[in-house]
N, C-alpha and C positions, 0 to 999 in steps of 0.2 A: 665481133671477132669470130674468125673461123678456126676451129680447133679440132684436131684429130686426137681422140682419147683411145689409147690401147687398153684392153681389159675393161672396157666400160660396162660389161654385164656382170662384173664381179661385185664384191661388197663395197669397197671404197670407190671403185670406178663408177658404179651405178649411182651412188650418192653424188659424185662429182657431176656426172652427166645430167642428172635431175636438176642440180643447182644451175649449171651453165645454161641449159635450155629453158627450164621452167622459171628461173628467177632472174637470170642475167640476159636472156634473149640471144645467146650466142648461137651460131650455127655449128653443129657438132656431127662428126662422123665417128661412130663407135666401132673400132676394129676389135673384134673378139671372136676367137675360134670356137667358143662355147664348150669349154671343158666341163667336168663334173660340177665345179663350184660356180659356174656362170649361170645366170638365170635372167632371161629377157622379161620375165614377169616383174622383176624389180624396176622395170622401166615403163610399165604400163601407163603411168601418169603422163608421160611425154611422148609415147610411141607414135601418136598421130600428128604431132606438131610438124609444120613444114621445115623447121630448122634442124630436124634430127633425122639421122639415117644410120642403120646398122649394116656393117659389112662383115660377113663371116669370113675371116681370113686368119692365117697363122702368121705371127710376126717373124717367123723364120723363113717365110716365103717372100723372097725379095721382089719377085715380079708382081705379086699381089700388092705389096706395100708401095712399090713404085707407081702402080696404077692408081691407087687411092690418092697419093700425093699429087700426081699429075692431074687427076680429074678434079679434086676438091680444092687444090691450091690453098692450103691452110696458112694461117698466120702463126700457128704454134702447134707443137706436138706435146701432149702430156702422156708420158709412158708409164703405165701402171701394170701392164700385162705381165704376170709372173705366176709361177708355182709358189705357194706361200706357206704351206703347213709344215712346220718343223717335223712333226711325227712322220708324215709321209716321206719326207726327204731322207729319213734315217733308213728306211727299207726300200726306197726307190729313187736314188739320187740322180739317175740318168736324165729324167724329165726336167729336173731342176737345172742341171747343167745346160741342157738344150734350150729350154725356154729363157731362163734368166741370164745366161751368158751369151750363147749363140744368138738368141733372139734379140737381145739388146745390141749386140754388134751389128746385126742386120738392120735394125732400126736406125742406128747411128749412121751407117753407110748410106742408107736410103735418104735420110734427112740431110746428110751432107751434100749428096748429089743434087737434091732438090734445092737446098739453100744456095749452093754455088751457082745455080741457074737463075736466081732472082737478081733484081737490080734495085738501086735506089733505096727508098724508104721500106719497101717490102723486104729487102735483104737485111737492113739494119734492125728492123723491128722483129724479125723472126726469132722464136725461142723454142728450145727443146728442154722440157722439164722432166727430169727423171725422178720418180717417186720410189724411195727406198725405206729402210728400216733401221731402228736403233740396234738391232741384233748384230750388225756388222762390228760393233764396238766390243763385243764379248760380255763378260760378267763383271759387275762392279763390286767392290768391297762394301761393307755395311754402311759406309757414308760416301759422299761424293756424287757427282752427276756427270752424265755424258755431255761434252761440249763438241762443237764442230771440229776442234783440234784434237780430240781424243784419238789415240792410235787405234787402228783397226785390229781386232783380235777375234775373228769369227770362230765359233765352236761347233757348228752343225753344218751339214751339207747345204741346208737352206741359207744360213747366214753367210757361208763362204761364197755361194753363188751370187748373192746380192752384193757382197763386198767386191767381187770381181766385176760386176756390172757397174758399180759406182766408179771403180778405177778406170774402166773403159770410157765412161762419160767424161771424166776429168781429163783423160788423155786426148780425147777427140776435141775438147776445147783448147787444150794447150798446143796440140800438134797442128790441128787444121783450122783453129779459130771458130769452130762451130759454137754458136751462142747457147751454151747449156747452163742449167741450174740443177741442183740436187737438193731434195728434201729427205731427211731421215726422221721417221715418225715413231712414236711409241705405240703400244698396243691399242688398236681401235676397237670400238664396240658401238652397237646401236642397231637400228632396224635393218632387215634384209641381210643379216649375217649368216652365212652358211653354217649349219649346226655341227661343225667339227671342232670349232674353237671353244675355248673354256666357257665363256659367258653363255652363248646360245646352247651349248651342249648341256651345261648344268641346268640352265633354265628349263629346257624341254624335258630333260630327264626328271627333274623335280616335279614338273607339272604332271608327268605321267607316272609318278611314284616309283621310278627306277633308281638304282644306285647312282650316287654322285661320286665319280672317281676323282680323287685328289692325289696328285703325284707326290711321292716321298712324304715329307712331313708337312707339306702345304705352306711352307713359310717362304717360298720363292716370291720375290717382289717384282711386280710389273707396274709400269706407269701408264695409267689408263687415259685414253683420249676419245671423246665422243666424236663419231665419224663426221658429223656436220661441222664441228669445229675444225677438223682436219681439212675438210673441203675448202673452207674459207681461207685457211692458211695457204693451200695450194694456189688458189686464185690470186691471192696477194703476192705470192712469190713469182707467179707468172707475170703479173702486171707491173710490179714495182721492184722485184728482186734484182740484185746486181749480177750480171752475167759472170759465170765462173764461180759463183758463191754457193756454199752449202748452208742450208737452214735446218736446224733441228726443231721438230714440232712435237711438243709434249703437253699433256694436260695438267701438269703439276699435281698429279694424283697417284703417287706410288703407294701400292697396297700389297699386302701378302695375299697369295692366292686363296688361302683358307678364309680370310676376311671377306673377299669377294664372294665366295661360295655362301658363306653365312648370310651375307646381305641379301643375296638373291632368295635364299630360303625364307628369310623373314618377310620380305616384300610379298612373296607369293602366299605365305601363310596369312598375311593381312588381306590380300586381295581375293584369294581363292582358297579358303580354309580346307584343310584335309583332316583325316582322322587323327593323325599324329604330326608333330612338328617335322618339317622337312629336313631339318638338320640331322635327324635320325637316319637319313638316307646316305649320309656322307660315308664313303668307303675309301680308306687309304690304300693305294696300290703302288706297285713298284715304280720307282722314279724313271723318268725319261733318261736314256743314255746321254751323257754330256750336258745335262740340264743346267743352263746358266742360273746363277743364284739370284742376281739382282740387276734390274734395269731401272734407270731414272734419268730423265732428260732435263737439262737446263735450257729452256727455250728463250733465254734473254735476247739472243741476237734477233730473232724474228719479231719479238715483242718491241724491242727498242728501234730497230731499223725500219720495220714495216708496219708497226702499230697493231699487230695481231694480239688478241687475248682469247683464251678459251672462255666461252660463254657458259658452258655447262660444268658444274661441279660433278664429281662422281655420284653424289647422292641424287642430284636432279637427273643426270643422264641415265643412271641405271633404273630409276623409277620410270622414265619415259620408255626405256628399252623393254622392260618387263611388260608394261601395258601394251606396247605394240605387238609383242608376241601373243599376248592373250587375245588381242583383237584381230589377229591376222593368221589364224590357223590355216586358212586356205592357201597361204603362201608357203608355210613351212611343212605342213603335213605331207604333201607329195614328196618332198625331199627326204623326210624321215622314212617314208614307206617304200620309196623306189630308188633312192640314190645312196643314202648313208643313214643307217639306223642308230648310230652312236657307239659302235663297237670300238675296242681299244686298238689304236694304231701305234706304229713306231717301236714295237718290241723286236729286239734282235734275237733270233733263235740261235741256239748254240750250233756252230758249224755252218750256219747259213751263209751263202755267197750270192750276191746279186747276179741275176742272169745277164749274160752279155747281150748287147743290143747292136 
């Protein structure tokens, strides 16, 4: 299969590209403009393979996307390119609107023009898979789970931009017949994760003896999904999913943030003992504005219809993740030293107004 992956140098995208090229033997063009969170070093294991190519391009650049589609003639597009960090969206929403909404519109229009030019089996087999988030559903009460039929209720600029992109994808299927699918996933974790998100940030801060910031009371619940399990779900959705369908992908591992932080501390203490327990580094800080209280996904549809199951428990996945970061300082240290050192993001200063763009 020939597949275009947008955002293939990001965390989930690079895991997907490594799987498609290294394990499935697909031909892949990775379209990524290489923003701060992208890292081609995450693709070193497949960079020299004949079936892989990176094209540095912005998904908002229609001419560039048209050129890639025309040249590569893919069987499918898997669209992951997005601004994804909630904290950054709070103080810099414009980039999220541009990339996540305008960029998705551009990808849909380019894919529609390409698909309409196909014929026969090539046209009927083409797929556009849009990768989204459970955050579009908003915040859950203490019980219950997100279903594919849960009404959208985004609470942050990030989740609102992703909800908008989901609606665009659905509309392009209903209006134009473009063969689309949507997946909404829970919080991913694993190797090659840019260290601004909770797990890699806490892990590296703890390793370096720095404070471990926990928002509010730390009892917000997130449903954790090991990135390789997510990748397998995406491939199943692409190959077997019903056109026009949405599939929620979750690891059936909802946990309070403070429990996640404590687990990381305890694993590091066992693997790399320090002078004092790393739980002593935990520092409670002001909560994120509009912080959703609880996420939890019911993945029954993808489990029953496509036969997907998460292979990693949180216990096994977090153990593998910690060990990977211990073994791969050459990957993350340049990011900590030159791109993002772990400072607090997403705080709204009194009277602050976002600059016009």
